[in-house]
KOLPANU-354933 format. One record per atom (N, C-alpha, C): x, z, y; residue in three letters; atom name; residue number from 0. Coordinates in steps of 0.2 Angstrom, whole numbers, m for minus. Example, Ala and Ser with C-alpha at 12.3 -4.5 7.8 and 13.67 -1.06 7.14 Angstrom:
BEGIN
rec X 66; Z 39; Y m28; rest ALA; atom N; nr 0;
rec X 62; Z 39; Y m22; rest ALA; atom CA; nr 0;
rec X 66; Z 39; Y m16; rest ALA; atom C; nr 0;
rec X 64; Z 35; Y m11; rest SER; atom N; nr 1;
rec X 68; Z 36; Y m5; rest SER; atom CA; nr 1;
rec X 64; Z 39; Y 0; rest SER; atom C; nr 1;
end
This chain:
BEGIN
rec X 339; Z 10; Y m67; rest MET; atom N; nr 0;
rec X 333; Z 14; Y m70; rest MET; atom CA; nr 0;
rec X 336; Z 21; Y m72; rest MET; atom C; nr 0;
rec X 332; Z 26; Y m71; rest LYS; atom N; nr 1;
rec X 334; Z 33; Y m72; rest LYS; atom CA; nr 1;
rec X 330; Z 36; Y m78; rest LYS; atom C; nr 1;
rec X 333; Z 40; Y m82; rest PRO; atom N; nr 2;
rec X 330; Z 43; Y m88; rest PRO; atom CA; nr 2;
rec X 324; Z 48; Y m85; rest PRO; atom C; nr 2;
rec X 318; Z 48; Y m89; rest LEU; atom N; nr 3;
rec X 313; Z 52; Y m87; rest LEU; atom CA; nr 3;
rec X 311; Z 56; Y m93; rest LEU; atom C; nr 3;
rec X 310; Z 63; Y m91; rest ASN; atom N; nr 4;
rec X 308; Z 68; Y m96; rest ASN; atom CA; nr 4;
rec X 301; Z 67; Y m98; rest ASN; atom C; nr 4;
rec X 301; Z 62; Y m103; rest ALA; atom N; nr 5;
rec X 294; Z 61; Y m106; rest ALA; atom CA; nr 5;
rec X 294; Z 59; Y m113; rest ALA; atom C; nr 5;
rec X 289; Z 59; Y m117; rest LYS; atom N; nr 6;
rec X 288; Z 57; Y m124; rest LYS; atom CA; nr 6;
rec X 283; Z 52; Y m124; rest LYS; atom C; nr 6;
rec X 284; Z 47; Y m129; rest VAL; atom N; nr 7;
rec X 279; Z 42; Y m130; rest VAL; atom CA; nr 7;
rec X 276; Z 43; Y m137; rest VAL; atom C; nr 7;
rec X 269; Z 43; Y m137; rest TYR; atom N; nr 8;
rec X 266; Z 43; Y m144; rest TYR; atom CA; nr 8;
rec X 262; Z 37; Y m145; rest TYR; atom C; nr 8;
rec X 260; Z 36; Y m151; rest ARG; atom N; nr 9;
rec X 256; Z 30; Y m153; rest ARG; atom CA; nr 9;
rec X 251; Z 32; Y m158; rest ARG; atom C; nr 9;
rec X 245; Z 29; Y m157; rest SER; atom N; nr 10;
rec X 239; Z 30; Y m162; rest SER; atom CA; nr 10;
rec X 235; Z 24; Y m162; rest SER; atom C; nr 10;
rec X 232; Z 22; Y m168; rest GLY; atom N; nr 11;
rec X 227; Z 17; Y m168; rest GLY; atom CA; nr 11;
rec X 221; Z 19; Y m165; rest GLY; atom C; nr 11;
rec X 217; Z 14; Y m163; rest GLU; atom N; nr 12;
rec X 210; Z 16; Y m160; rest GLU; atom CA; nr 12;
rec X 206; Z 20; Y m164; rest GLU; atom C; nr 12;
rec X 206; Z 18; Y m171; rest THR; atom N; nr 13;
rec X 202; Z 22; Y m176; rest THR; atom CA; nr 13;
rec X 205; Z 27; Y m179; rest THR; atom C; nr 13;
rec X 211; Z 29; Y m177; rest VAL; atom N; nr 14;
rec X 215; Z 35; Y m180; rest VAL; atom CA; nr 14;
rec X 215; Z 41; Y m176; rest VAL; atom C; nr 14;
rec X 214; Z 47; Y m178; rest SER; atom N; nr 15;
rec X 213; Z 52; Y m174; rest SER; atom CA; nr 15;
rec X 220; Z 56; Y m173; rest SER; atom C; nr 15;
rec X 225; Z 54; Y m176; rest GLN; atom N; nr 16;
rec X 232; Z 57; Y m175; rest GLN; atom CA; nr 16;
rec X 237; Z 53; Y m171; rest GLN; atom C; nr 16;
rec X 240; Z 56; Y m167; rest TRP; atom N; nr 17;
rec X 246; Z 53; Y m163; rest TRP; atom CA; nr 17;
rec X 252; Z 54; Y m166; rest TRP; atom C; nr 17;
rec X 256; Z 49; Y m166; rest HIS; atom N; nr 18;
rec X 263; Z 49; Y m169; rest HIS; atom CA; nr 18;
rec X 268; Z 48; Y m164; rest HIS; atom C; nr 18;
rec X 273; Z 53; Y m164; rest HIS; atom N; nr 19;
rec X 279; Z 52; Y m159; rest HIS; atom CA; nr 19;
rec X 283; Z 46; Y m160; rest HIS; atom C; nr 19;
rec X 284; Z 42; Y m155; rest GLU; atom N; nr 20;
rec X 288; Z 36; Y m155; rest GLU; atom CA; nr 20;
rec X 295; Z 37; Y m152; rest GLU; atom C; nr 20;
rec X 295; Z 39; Y m146; rest THR; atom N; nr 21;
rec X 302; Z 39; Y m143; rest THR; atom CA; nr 21;
rec X 302; Z 45; Y m137; rest THR; atom C; nr 21;
rec X 308; Z 47; Y m136; rest ASP; atom N; nr 22;
rec X 309; Z 51; Y m130; rest ASP; atom CA; nr 22;
rec X 314; Z 47; Y m125; rest ASP; atom C; nr 22;
rec X 315; Z 41; Y m127; rest SER; atom N; nr 23;
rec X 320; Z 37; Y m122; rest SER; atom CA; nr 23;
rec X 315; Z 33; Y m117; rest SER; atom C; nr 23;
rec X 314; Z 36; Y m112; rest VAL; atom N; nr 24;
rec X 309; Z 33; Y m107; rest VAL; atom CA; nr 24;
rec X 313; Z 33; Y m100; rest VAL; atom C; nr 24;
rec X 312; Z 28; Y m96; rest SER; atom N; nr 25;
rec X 316; Z 27; Y m90; rest SER; atom CA; nr 25;
rec X 311; Z 25; Y m85; rest SER; atom C; nr 25;
rec X 313; Z 27; Y m78; rest ILE; atom N; nr 26;
rec X 308; Z 26; Y m73; rest ILE; atom CA; nr 26;
rec X 313; Z 22; Y m67; rest ILE; atom C; nr 26;
rec X 309; Z 17; Y m64; rest HIS; atom N; nr 27;
rec X 313; Z 14; Y m59; rest HIS; atom CA; nr 27;
rec X 308; Z 12; Y m53; rest HIS; atom C; nr 27;
rec X 311; Z 13; Y m47; rest GLN; atom N; nr 28;
rec X 307; Z 12; Y m41; rest GLN; atom CA; nr 28;
rec X 309; Z 5; Y m38; rest GLN; atom C; nr 28;
rec X 304; Z 1; Y m37; rest TYR; atom N; nr 29;
rec X 305; Z m6; Y m34; rest TYR; atom CA; nr 29;
rec X 303; Z m5; Y m26; rest TYR; atom C; nr 29;
rec X 308; Z m4; Y m22; rest ARG; atom N; nr 30;
rec X 307; Z m2; Y m15; rest ARG; atom CA; nr 30;
rec X 304; Z m8; Y m12; rest ARG; atom C; nr 30;
rec X 306; Z m14; Y m13; rest SER; atom N; nr 31;
rec X 303; Z m20; Y m10; rest SER; atom CA; nr 31;
rec X 296; Z m21; Y m12; rest SER; atom C; nr 31;
rec X 294; Z m19; Y m18; rest GLU; atom N; nr 32;
rec X 287; Z m20; Y m20; rest GLU; atom CA; nr 32;
rec X 283; Z m14; Y m19; rest GLU; atom C; nr 32;
rec X 286; Z m8; Y m18; rest LYS; atom N; nr 33;
rec X 282; Z m2; Y m17; rest LYS; atom CA; nr 33;
rec X 278; Z 0; Y m23; rest LYS; atom C; nr 33;
rec X 282; Z 0; Y m29; rest ASN; atom N; nr 34;
rec X 279; Z 3; Y m35; rest ASN; atom CA; nr 34;
rec X 284; Z 6; Y m39; rest ASN; atom C; nr 34;
rec X 281; Z 9; Y m44; rest ILE; atom N; nr 35;
rec X 286; Z 13; Y m49; rest ILE; atom CA; nr 35;
rec X 284; Z 10; Y m56; rest ILE; atom C; nr 35;
rec X 290; Z 9; Y m60; rest GLN; atom N; nr 36;
rec X 289; Z 6; Y m67; rest GLN; atom CA; nr 36;
rec X 292; Z 11; Y m72; rest GLN; atom C; nr 36;
rec X 288; Z 13; Y m77; rest ILE; atom N; nr 37;
rec X 290; Z 17; Y m82; rest ILE; atom CA; nr 37;
rec X 291; Z 12; Y m88; rest ILE; atom C; nr 37;
rec X 297; Z 13; Y m91; rest SER; atom N; nr 38;
rec X 299; Z 8; Y m97; rest SER; atom CA; nr 38;
rec X 301; Z 12; Y m103; rest SER; atom C; nr 38;
rec X 299; Z 9; Y m109; rest PHE; atom N; nr 39;
rec X 301; Z 12; Y m115; rest PHE; atom CA; nr 39;
rec X 301; Z 6; Y m121; rest PHE; atom C; nr 39;
rec X 304; Z 7; Y m126; rest LYS; atom N; nr 40;
rec X 304; Z 3; Y m132; rest LYS; atom CA; nr 40;
rec X 300; Z 6; Y m138; rest LYS; atom C; nr 40;
rec X 296; Z 2; Y m141; rest LEU; atom N; nr 41;
rec X 293; Z 4; Y m147; rest LEU; atom CA; nr 41;
rec X 295; Z m1; Y m153; rest LEU; atom C; nr 41;
rec X 295; Z 3; Y m159; rest ALA; atom N; nr 42;
rec X 296; Z m1; Y m165; rest ALA; atom CA; nr 42;
rec X 290; Z m6; Y m166; rest ALA; atom C; nr 42;
rec X 291; Z m12; Y m168; rest SER; atom N; nr 43;
rec X 286; Z m17; Y m169; rest SER; atom CA; nr 43;
rec X 283; Z m16; Y m176; rest SER; atom C; nr 43;
rec X 277; Z m17; Y m177; rest LYS; atom N; nr 44;
rec X 274; Z m17; Y m184; rest LYS; atom CA; nr 44;
rec X 278; Z m21; Y m189; rest LYS; atom C; nr 44;
rec X 279; Z m27; Y m187; rest GLY; atom N; nr 45;
rec X 282; Z m32; Y m191; rest GLY; atom CA; nr 45;
rec X 290; Z m32; Y m191; rest GLY; atom C; nr 45;
rec X 293; Z m27; Y m188; rest GLY; atom N; nr 46;
rec X 300; Z m26; Y m187; rest GLY; atom CA; nr 46;
rec X 302; Z m28; Y m180; rest GLY; atom C; nr 46;
rec X 308; Z m26; Y m178; rest GLY; atom N; nr 47;
rec X 310; Z m28; Y m172; rest GLY; atom CA; nr 47;
rec X 308; Z m22; Y m167; rest GLY; atom C; nr 47;
rec X 308; Z m24; Y m160; rest VAL; atom N; nr 48;
rec X 307; Z m19; Y m155; rest VAL; atom CA; nr 48;
rec X 302; Z m23; Y m150; rest VAL; atom C; nr 48;
rec X 298; Z m19; Y m147; rest THR; atom N; nr 49;
rec X 293; Z m21; Y m142; rest THR; atom CA; nr 49;
rec X 295; Z m17; Y m135; rest THR; atom C; nr 49;
rec X 297; Z m21; Y m130; rest ASP; atom N; nr 50;
rec X 298; Z m18; Y m124; rest ASP; atom CA; nr 50;
rec X 291; Z m17; Y m120; rest ASP; atom C; nr 50;
rec X 290; Z m11; Y m117; rest VAL; atom N; nr 51;
rec X 284; Z m9; Y m114; rest VAL; atom CA; nr 51;
rec X 286; Z m7; Y m107; rest VAL; atom C; nr 51;
rec X 282; Z m9; Y m102; rest ALA; atom N; nr 52;
rec X 283; Z m7; Y m95; rest ALA; atom CA; nr 52;
rec X 276; Z m5; Y m92; rest ALA; atom C; nr 52;
rec X 275; Z 0; Y m89; rest VAL; atom N; nr 53;
rec X 269; Z 3; Y m85; rest VAL; atom CA; nr 53;
rec X 271; Z 3; Y m78; rest VAL; atom C; nr 53;
rec X 268; Z m2; Y m74; rest ARG; atom N; nr 54;
rec X 269; Z m2; Y m67; rest ARG; atom CA; nr 54;
rec X 264; Z 1; Y m63; rest ARG; atom C; nr 54;
rec X 265; Z 6; Y m59; rest ILE; atom N; nr 55;
rec X 261; Z 10; Y m55; rest ILE; atom CA; nr 55;
rec X 261; Z 8; Y m48; rest ILE; atom C; nr 55;
rec X 256; Z 5; Y m46; rest GLU; atom N; nr 56;
rec X 256; Z 2; Y m39; rest GLU; atom CA; nr 56;
rec X 255; Z 7; Y m34; rest GLU; atom C; nr 56;
rec X 258; Z 6; Y m28; rest SER; atom N; nr 57;
rec X 257; Z 10; Y m22; rest SER; atom CA; nr 57;
rec X 250; Z 10; Y m20; rest SER; atom C; nr 57;
rec X 248; Z 15; Y m16; rest GLY; atom N; nr 58;
rec X 241; Z 16; Y m14; rest GLY; atom CA; nr 58;
rec X 237; Z 20; Y m19; rest GLY; atom C; nr 58;
rec X 231; Z 17; Y m22; rest ALA; atom N; nr 59;
rec X 227; Z 21; Y m26; rest ALA; atom CA; nr 59;
rec X 231; Z 23; Y m33; rest ALA; atom C; nr 59;
rec X 236; Z 19; Y m35; rest GLY; atom N; nr 60;
rec X 239; Z 21; Y m41; rest GLY; atom CA; nr 60;
rec X 243; Z 27; Y m40; rest GLY; atom C; nr 60;
rec X 247; Z 28; Y m34; rest PHE; atom N; nr 61;
rec X 251; Z 34; Y m32; rest PHE; atom CA; nr 61;
rec X 246; Z 40; Y m31; rest PHE; atom C; nr 61;
rec X 240; Z 38; Y m28; rest ASP; atom N; nr 62;
rec X 235; Z 44; Y m26; rest ASP; atom CA; nr 62;
rec X 233; Z 47; Y m33; rest ASP; atom C; nr 62;
rec X 232; Z 43; Y m38; rest THR; atom N; nr 63;
rec X 229; Z 45; Y m44; rest THR; atom CA; nr 63;
rec X 235; Z 49; Y m48; rest THR; atom C; nr 63;
rec X 241; Z 46; Y m48; rest LEU; atom N; nr 64;
rec X 247; Z 50; Y m51; rest LEU; atom CA; nr 64;
rec X 248; Z 56; Y m48; rest LEU; atom C; nr 64;
rec X 248; Z 57; Y m41; rest LEU; atom N; nr 65;
rec X 250; Z 63; Y m37; rest LEU; atom CA; nr 65;
rec X 244; Z 68; Y m39; rest LEU; atom C; nr 65;
rec X 238; Z 66; Y m39; rest ASN; atom N; nr 66;
rec X 233; Z 70; Y m40; rest ASN; atom CA; nr 66;
rec X 233; Z 74; Y m47; rest ASN; atom C; nr 66;
rec X 235; Z 70; Y m52; rest GLU; atom N; nr 67;
rec X 236; Z 72; Y m59; rest GLU; atom CA; nr 67;
rec X 242; Z 77; Y m59; rest GLU; atom C; nr 67;
rec X 247; Z 75; Y m56; rest MET; atom N; nr 68;
rec X 253; Z 80; Y m56; rest MET; atom CA; nr 68;
rec X 251; Z 86; Y m52; rest MET; atom C; nr 68;
rec X 247; Z 86; Y m47; rest TRP; atom N; nr 69;
rec X 245; Z 92; Y m44; rest TRP; atom CA; nr 69;
rec X 240; Z 96; Y m48; rest TRP; atom C; nr 69;
rec X 236; Z 93; Y m52; rest LYS; atom N; nr 70;
rec X 232; Z 97; Y m57; rest LYS; atom CA; nr 70;
rec X 236; Z 100; Y m62; rest LYS; atom C; nr 70;
rec X 241; Z 97; Y m64; rest ALA; atom N; nr 71;
rec X 245; Z 99; Y m70; rest ALA; atom CA; nr 71;
rec X 250; Z 105; Y m68; rest ALA; atom C; nr 71;
rec X 253; Z 105; Y m62; rest ASP; atom N; nr 72;
rec X 258; Z 110; Y m59; rest ASP; atom CA; nr 72;
rec X 258; Z 110; Y m52; rest ASP; atom C; nr 72;
rec X 253; Z 113; Y m48; rest PRO; atom N; nr 73;
rec X 253; Z 113; Y m41; rest PRO; atom CA; nr 73;
rec X 259; Z 116; Y m38; rest PRO; atom C; nr 73;
rec X 262; Z 121; Y m41; rest ASP; atom N; nr 74;
rec X 267; Z 125; Y m38; rest ASP; atom CA; nr 74;
rec X 274; Z 120; Y m38; rest ASP; atom C; nr 74;
rec X 274; Z 116; Y m43; rest ARG; atom N; nr 75;
rec X 280; Z 112; Y m44; rest ARG; atom CA; nr 75;
rec X 280; Z 106; Y m39; rest ARG; atom C; nr 75;
rec X 273; Z 103; Y m38; rest VAL; atom N; nr 76;
rec X 272; Z 98; Y m33; rest VAL; atom CA; nr 76;
rec X 274; Z 101; Y m26; rest VAL; atom C; nr 76;
rec X 271; Z 106; Y m24; rest VAL; atom N; nr 77;
rec X 273; Z 109; Y m17; rest VAL; atom CA; nr 77;
rec X 280; Z 110; Y m16; rest VAL; atom C; nr 77;
rec X 284; Z 113; Y m21; rest ALA; atom N; nr 78;
rec X 291; Z 114; Y m21; rest ALA; atom CA; nr 78;
rec X 295; Z 107; Y m20; rest ALA; atom C; nr 78;
rec X 293; Z 102; Y m23; rest LEU; atom N; nr 79;
rec X 296; Z 96; Y m23; rest LEU; atom CA; nr 79;
rec X 295; Z 93; Y m16; rest LEU; atom C; nr 79;
rec X 288; Z 93; Y m14; rest MET; atom N; nr 80;
rec X 286; Z 90; Y m7; rest MET; atom CA; nr 80;
rec X 290; Z 94; Y m1; rest MET; atom C; nr 80;
rec X 290; Z 101; Y m2; rest ALA; atom N; nr 81;
rec X 294; Z 104; Y 3; rest ALA; atom CA; nr 81;
rec X 301; Z 102; Y 4; rest ALA; atom C; nr 81;
rec X 304; Z 101; Y m2; rest ARG; atom N; nr 82;
rec X 311; Z 99; Y m3; rest ARG; atom CA; nr 82;
rec X 312; Z 93; Y 1; rest ARG; atom C; nr 82;
rec X 308; Z 88; Y 0; rest GLN; atom N; nr 83;
rec X 308; Z 81; Y 3; rest GLN; atom CA; nr 83;
rec X 307; Z 82; Y 10; rest GLN; atom C; nr 83;
rec X 302; Z 86; Y 12; rest LEU; atom N; nr 84;
rec X 301; Z 86; Y 20; rest LEU; atom CA; nr 84;
rec X 306; Z 90; Y 23; rest LEU; atom C; nr 84;
rec X 310; Z 94; Y 20; rest ASN; atom N; nr 85;
rec X 316; Z 98; Y 23; rest ASN; atom CA; nr 85;
rec X 322; Z 94; Y 23; rest ASN; atom C; nr 85;
rec X 322; Z 87; Y 21; rest GLY; atom N; nr 86;
rec X 327; Z 83; Y 21; rest GLY; atom CA; nr 86;
rec X 332; Z 83; Y 15; rest GLY; atom C; nr 86;
rec X 330; Z 87; Y 10; rest HIS; atom N; nr 87;
rec X 334; Z 87; Y 4; rest HIS; atom CA; nr 87;
rec X 332; Z 82; Y m1; rest HIS; atom C; nr 87;
rec X 334; Z 76; Y 0; rest PHE; atom N; nr 88;
rec X 331; Z 71; Y m4; rest PHE; atom CA; nr 88;
rec X 335; Z 70; Y m11; rest PHE; atom C; nr 88;
rec X 332; Z 67; Y m15; rest TRP; atom N; nr 89;
rec X 335; Z 66; Y m22; rest TRP; atom CA; nr 89;
rec X 340; Z 61; Y m21; rest TRP; atom C; nr 89;
rec X 346; Z 61; Y m25; rest PRO; atom N; nr 90;
rec X 350; Z 55; Y m24; rest PRO; atom CA; nr 90;
rec X 348; Z 49; Y m28; rest PRO; atom C; nr 90;
rec X 349; Z 43; Y m26; rest ASP; atom N; nr 91;
rec X 348; Z 37; Y m30; rest ASP; atom CA; nr 91;
rec X 352; Z 36; Y m35; rest ASP; atom C; nr 91;
end
């Protein structure tokens, strides 16, 4: 798993405020399953820790993720795709 520059917030359904939970987020790509998993830990209400994993499936899941990334920062997406297409791949 690799660290991911992300923040996790928590809020109750009937509460209008979001509270910062953690910056310790990781991402892992499961090549055999063609999906991405984002993982983090949350403090449990009754004590202890809850592990959370969000698995983004290849196909429509990737399409949606890339589309949202494009809307957020198209210049960055183009630069990263150009880097990949020119053979400058990210190290594993």
